[in-house]
N, C-alpha and C positions, 0 to 999 in steps of 0.2 A: 390191945389192938390185935387184929387178926393178921396173919401172914398174907402179904399181897399175892403170892403165888402159892396156891395150896399144893401140898405134897401129893404126888400121884398115888392112887390106891395101891395097896399091897397086892402083888400078883403071885400066883402060885408058880412053882417050878416048871410045870408043863407048858405054860404060855411062853416063858422065856426060852425054853428049848425049841419051841416051834419057831420063834423069831430067829434064833441063831441058825436053824436049819434052812429057813427061807433065805437068809443073807448069804449062806454058803453056796446055794444053788445059782445057776446062771440066770440072769434076768430074762424074763419072758415078756415080750411086747406083743400087743394085740395087732393082728393084721399083717404079720410078716410071712414071707414065703418060706417054705422048707429050704434048708440049707443047700439041697442038691439042685434046685431049679433057679435059673436066672433069666426070666423071660425078656427083660428089657436091657440086657447087657450084650451088645453085639460082639464084644471081645471075649465073652465067656468061652473058655476052652481053646482059645487061640494063643499059642505060645509066642513069646517075643521073637524067638528064632524063626518061626513060620512067617511072622510079619516082615522081618528083615529080608528073608529069602524071597518072599513075594515081591517086595519093593525093589530088590536088586534085579529080579527077573523082569519086572515091569519097566523100570526106568534105567537100569544100569548104574554103576557107581558114580559116573560123572554127573549124570542128570540128577541122581539122588542127592549128591553133594551140593548141587545148585539149588535144589528145592529145600533141603534142610542143611543149613550152613553149620556143620560140625566137622571137626578135623578127622574123626574116625571114618567119615565117608569120602574125604578128599585126599588125605595123605596116607598112602600105603593101606588102602582099605581091605578088610577081611571080615567075614562073618563073626569070627570069634572075638576080634578086637572091638568090633561094634557092639556085640552083646555085652562084653565086659563094661564098656563105657555106659551103655544105656541102662544097665542094671543099677549103676551107681548114681546116675544123673536123672532126676525125676523130670525136669523140664524137657530134656532131649527125648526121653521116652514118650512123653505126652505128645511131642511133635510127630514122632514116628507113628504112634497110635492114631493120631488125627489124619495123617496122610494115608495110612492104611485104610481107615474107614472111608475116607473120601474116594480112594481108588476102587475099593470094593463096591461102594454104592454106584460109582460111575459105570463099572463093569456090569452091574445088575441092570442099570438103566439101558445099557446098550445090548442086553441080552446075553452077556457072557457071565456065567456063574462063577462064584468064588472058588469052587472046587476045580473048575476047569482052569482058572487063572494060575493055580499053583502047580499044575502039571506042566510038562515040557511044552513050550509053544510049538505050533506047527512050523512057523518060520522063525529061524534064529534071530536074535537081536532084541533090543528093547522096543518099546511101543513106538518111539519116534522113528527108529530105523524102519520098522514095519510100515508105518504110515508113509514115509518117503518112498519106499519101494512100491507100495500100492498106488501112490500118486503118479510115480514114474510109469507104471504099467498102464494106467488109465490114459496117458497121453498118446 
């Protein structure tokens, strides 16, 4: 009787060396972007520190702690302690990134650019204090 699985044909050494060279190289997938461009990632190039600083400028520590319920925003908050916690805790970082994206998109809808939002605001205080002052001036 014949063998149910035939033996593979003998191969020369050059074919095997080509296979090993291919397996050692990085996999190449078709249709991928070059590693330097990220057209669909709005967080590309934005550091976690820049996000936290923007959110603190925009909301203040108290309002930020109400919006994202984590202790590093409510008990003795600081940029450094928040960064340390957020770098270790993926779910908290995801919440900060989501709030940052929502805030930036809101600013863009209202005509305020993200680059302007990170600069020192014309009127001190967070967004809620500025709104209250604006409403008080309208009366």
